[in-house]
C-alpha positions in Angstrom: 93.8 -61.9 10.2 93.5 -58.3 10.7 90.6 -56.7 9.0 91.4 -53.1 7.5 88.0 -50.9 8.0 85.8 -52.5 10.5 82.5 -50.3 10.7 78.6 -50.1 11.4 76.5 -48.8 8.4 73.0 -46.9 10.0 69.9 -45.2 8.3 70.8 -45.8 4.4 69.2 -44.2 2.1 69.6 -44.9 -1.5 68.5 -43.3 -4.7 69.0 -44.9 -8.2 68.0 -43.2 -11.7 68.3 -43.4 -15.2 70.9 -41.2 -16.9 72.2 -41.0 -20.4 75.6 -42.8 -20.5 76.4 -39.9 -22.8 76.7 -37.5 -19.8 79.1 -40.2 -18.0 81.4 -41.3 -20.6 84.2 -38.1 -19.8 84.5 -38.8 -15.8 85.3 -42.5 -16.7 89.0 -43.1 -15.6 91.1 -45.3 -18.8 90.3 -48.8 -19.1 86.8 -48.8 -17.2 83.4 -49.2 -18.6 79.9 -48.5 -17.7 77.6 -51.3 -16.7 73.9 -51.2 -18.0 71.0 -53.2 -16.3 68.4 -53.8 -18.8 70.1 -52.0 -21.8 69.8 -49.1 -19.2 72.3 -46.9 -17.2 71.8 -45.9 -14.1 73.6 -44.1 -11.5 72.7 -43.8 -7.8 73.6 -41.5 -4.6 73.8 -43.1 -0.7 74.0 -41.9 1.8 74.2 -43.7 5.6 75.9 -43.3 8.9 79.1 -44.8 9.4 79.5 -45.7 12.9 82.0 -47.2 15.4 84.7 -46.9 12.8 88.0 -49.0 13.4 91.0 -48.6 10.9 93.8 -52.0 11.2 92.5 -52.7 14.4 92.8 -49.7 15.9 89.7 -48.8 18.9 86.7 -47.1 16.9 87.1 -43.8 17.1 83.5 -42.7 16.4 80.8 -44.0 18.7 77.0 -43.9 19.0 73.7 -45.1 20.9 72.2 -45.3 17.3 
C-alpha cells in the first residue's frame, strides 16, 4: 500500500494554554465540538520543520542534513 505522505518532523515546539471556550465557538465548523481536559479548554500552537517530504510515492522534494 502506498503512503499518501511521508516526511520527517524536526525541531518540534508546542505551546498549550487555557482559553475561554466562548472565544472559540464561533469558529467551529457545524457538527463539531470542543474537547475539554479536566473541565478546561486548551488551544495549541505548534511549530516544526517538515523535511524530506514526499507525496503519493514521489521522491522527497525538500532535503536537509538536519
